[in-house]
N, C-alpha and C positions, 0 to 999 in steps of 0.2 A: 874314031871308027868303032872302037869297042863299045863306047857309050851309046852309039847309034844302034848297034846290034842288040844290046841289052834292052834299050827302049822299045825296039820293034818286037822282041820276044815277050816283054811284059804286056804290050798292047795286045798281041795275039793271044796270050794266055787269058787275059780278062775277057777278050771277045769270045773265047771258047767256054767260059764259065756258064753254067746252065741255070736258068731261072726256074725255080720249083714252085714258088707261091708269091702272092702279092698281098699287102696289108689292105683290108677293106674297112677296118674300124679299130681304133685304139683309144683307150681311156686311161690316163696316167702315164707311166713310163714303161717302155719295153725296149730291149736292146738286142742287137744282132752281132754275133761274133763269127768272123770268117777268117781263118788264118791268124795273122797278126793285126787285123783290122777290126774295129768295132764302131758301131753307129747306133744312133737313136732312131727307132722306127717311128714313122708317121704314116698318114693316109697315103696309099699308093706306093709305099716303099717296096722294093724288090727283095725277095729272100732267095739267096743263091743256094746251090747244092753244097752239102757238107757244112752248112752254117748252123750255129746254135742260137736259139732264141730264148731269152730270159725275160720274164714278166715280173715286175716289181710287186710286192705285196700290196693288195688293195687295188691293183690295176687290172685291166682286161685287154685282151687282144684277139681279134678275129682276122683270119687270113683265108684266102681262096687259093687252092692248089691249081696247077695247070690242068689237072684232070676234071676239075669242076666241083669238087666237094669242099665244104666249108669246115674250118677247124677253129673252134673257140678254145682259147687258152686262158686258164684262170690265173689269178695272181699267185706268186710264189712258185711258179712252174718253170721247168727247164726242158726244152724240146730241141731235138736235133733233126734237121730235114735232110732227107736223101731224095734222089730222083724217083724212086719207086717205094719208099718206105718212110715212116715217121717213127722216130725213137723217142719215147717219153722217159726222161731221166729222173724226173721228180714232179709231182703235182697231179693236176687233173686236166683232161681235155675232153671236149664234146665235139664229135664229128657227125656231120649231116651230109650224107651222100645221096643226092637226088638222081644221079646218073647211074646207069647200069655198068659201072666200071669197077673192076677188081682192084682193091688196094690192101695194103698191109700196115699194121701198126705193131710196135714191139716195145718191150722194156728189158731190163737186165735179165729177167728170168722167164719171159713169156713172149709169144708171138701170136697175133690174131689176124685173120683174114676177113674182109668184109666186102659186100657188094652194095646194094641199095638199102638205105635205112639210116637210123640214128642210134648212137651208142655213147656211153660215158666210160672213159678209160682212165684209170688212176694207178699211180705207183708211188710207194713210200720207200725212199732210199735208205731209211734207218732200219725199219723192220723187214724190208725186202718183200713186201706183199703187193701183189698186183690184183686189182679188182676190175671186173667188166660187167657193166649193166647195159643190156640191150633194150632199147626203147621200141624200135621198129625194125623189121627185117630179121635176118639170121646171120650169125657169126660163127667162126671156127676158132677155138682157143686151144693152145697147146703150150707145153713147157719148151723153152728155147733149146734145151738139150735133147728133147724128145719131140721134134716137130711132127712125127708121124702119129703120135698118140694124142690126137686132137679130138675135142668133143664139140657137139653142135649146141649152140645156145639160142633159143628162139626169143621172140619179142616178149617183154615182160618178165624175163628171167635174168639171173646174174650168176657169176661164178668168180672164183678167186684162185690164185696160185701163191702158196706159201710153203717155205721149207719145213715148217712145223706140221703141215697137213699133208698126209699121204706121200711123203718124201718128194714134195714139189710137183706132184701131178695135179692137174686142174680138178677142181671140185665139180661134181655133177650139177647140171643146170637146176637152179632153185628159183621158184617163183618169188618175186620181190614183194615185200610187204609195204603197207602204206607208210609206216614210220621210216623204214630204210629209204624208200623213194623220196620222201620229203627231206630227209637229211642230205641225200646226195644232190637234190635239186637246190637246196639252200646254198650249196657251194657255188653255184652259178647264179646267185640272186642278182648280181650286178649286171648281168646280161639281160637287157630289157627285151631283146628280140627272141629270147628263148621261152618267153611266157606263152604257153600253148595250152589252153583249157581242153581242147579236143584230145590232146595227147594224154592229159591226166585222166579224162573220162575213159579213155581206151585201156589204160593200164590198170587203174583202180576202179573196178565196177562194184557198186554197192547193191547187193541183192537182199531183199527182204525175206527172212526165214520165218515161216509159220510154225508155231509150236503145236505138237500133237502128242497123243499118248504113244509111248514107244512100243507098247505091246500090240498096237493095232496096225495092221497092214493097210497100205494105201491102195485099195482096190477100185475105189470110185473117185470121181472128180469131186470138186469142192461142194457142188450143189447136192449131189446124191449122198455124199459122205455125211453131210450135216443132218439129213433126214434119217439115214440108216444108223448113225451113231447113237441117236437118242433112243432107238428101239432094241437094237441087237447087241451093241457093244457093252461089255461088262466092265465095271470099275475094277481097277487093280487092288490088290491087298497090300496093306502096310505091315511090314515085318519089323518088330521092335526088338532090339538087342539090349539086354540089361547086363550091367556089370556089377560085381560083388565087391563090397568094401574090404579092403585088406587090413589086417591087424598089425602090419609092420609099422614100426616107428622109424623115422629118419635117423641116419647115423649121427646127425648133429645134435641129438637130444642131450642136454646137459644135466647136471645134478638137480637143478631147480625143477625140471619137468619130472625127474625120477621121484623126488620127494612128494611132488604134487600128486603123482599117480598113487603112491602109497597112502597119502592122506585121504584121497577120495575112496580108495578101496576099503580102508579101515573104517571110515565114517559110514560107508554103506553097510558094512558087516555089523557094526555095533550100533546101528541106528535103532532106538527103542521102538517097540511096537505099541501102538495105541489100542488098548483093549477096553478101557473104561473101568477096569476092576481096581479095587483098593486093597492095600496090604497094611497091616499094623506093624509098626517098627517101634521098638522100645529102646530108649537111650538111658545109659547109666553113667554116673560120674560123681565127683565129690560134691559139686555145688548144684547139680541139676538132675533131679530124679523126677522126670515127667514123661509120661507116655503121650504120644501124639499120633494122629492118623495122617499118613502121607500117601499120596497116590503113587503107586509103583507099577511098572508094566508086568512084573512077575507076581505070582500068587503066593510064593513061599515066603515065610517069615524067618528072617535071620536074626539070631540072638548072639551078641558078641560074647566071647568067653571072658571069664573073670580075669582081671589083671593081677598078676602076681608081682610083688616087688623084686627087682633085679639087684642082686648084690654085685658090686663092682670091686674088683681086686685092684689095689693100688700097689705099685712097686715102691719099695723103700729107697730113699735118696739119702746120701750122707748128710749129717746135720750141718756140716760146715758149708754145704753148697745149697743155696736157695734156688728155687725153681725160676724165679724172675731173673736172677743173675746169670743162670745157665743159658736162658733164652737170649738175653742181651749179648752175651759173649758170642753166641752163634751168629747173631745178626750184626755184629760189629763190623765185619769186612764189607768193602764196597761191592764186591762181586755178589755177596749174598743179598745185599740191599737191592741192587739192580735186578737180580734174578727174581726176587719177590715182587718187585714193581712191574716187571715186564711179563712175567708168566701169565697173569690173568688176561693180558692183551692178545696172547697167541691164540688164534682160532683156526679151526680146520676149514671152515667155509665162509662165505660172504654173509652179510647181515640178513639178506633175504632168506638164504638157506637156513641160517640159525633160527629165524623166526618160524620157519616151517618145522624145524626140529622141536621147538618149544610146543608147537601144536601137536606134533606126533607123540610127544611125551605123555599127552593126555590119554593116549591109547596104551600106555604102559609098554612102550617099545624101548629097546636099549639103544639110544642114540646119544652120543656125547659131542658137545660142541668144542671142547678144549682138550688139548693134549695133556 
């Protein structure tokens, strides 16, 4: 008797379950979960109230609600159906409502109301962002916690709700661009029945813009303006802005560039002037007493002073100590030998800088290569 009562109650419960939609097209795999039961959806399958629909990646599913609007569900989406609402838990859906029947669609952080028209609704459960693109008609979008603060989104515009933007309030209606529209439509590329060229022309209108002089007001039409422009309109003036070269050197200038700068400045300062005049220079010496004429830039004649012998004082050394033995004793240790051998190798700069120092020495500057 108890088993009979339980069977009757289960039959009555299933009879009271409400059908909210039916499958009209399916490509790939789609599943329905209602309570503890699950089934694979096929053409004509019924979708019950409070059931969740999952569409496999790469698959497509189209269902028709009892109110007459079509719902296209993309692969990788999860949707829960209610009697008067559709909850998108993840993924993308495209709803086409040809009847003048009010419906609602929601996500974890948003709720939207629609009448007649088409729109694309998406929700990312990882970032928590909801996006709404209205193709035709008008929709009302609001945050799920503030349903009274809703905004109107006309056709060809989109909006979003994100916790990082305006504390979760919906963004103002923004006109959709061609790139964004193509990206969103590529999500539903597997739905052949959604290819509508008239819809594309209506959303993305290509207008030809004629270029004209910005300083000329458009007072006449195109025919009159062409005749008037040639007589009355003046050409604009070009303003050129010149910049001055700075003498600042970059902070990364090294010693190589520093010595190059000195070399150039000294060479420019000591550069001989070509005047074409000649000066007589006399040379004196032990083996060469000959005067010659040499071209010099200056007119003055320099005569070297007479050379006087220089007397050198020598310090006395004990007779028992020879000079050669003293030097050998000083250089007998290994430290002195290594010091004498390595000292000439110690240099202040690199070979390139030392080469510049050699050239700078020609200008009688005090630069030393070694320590």
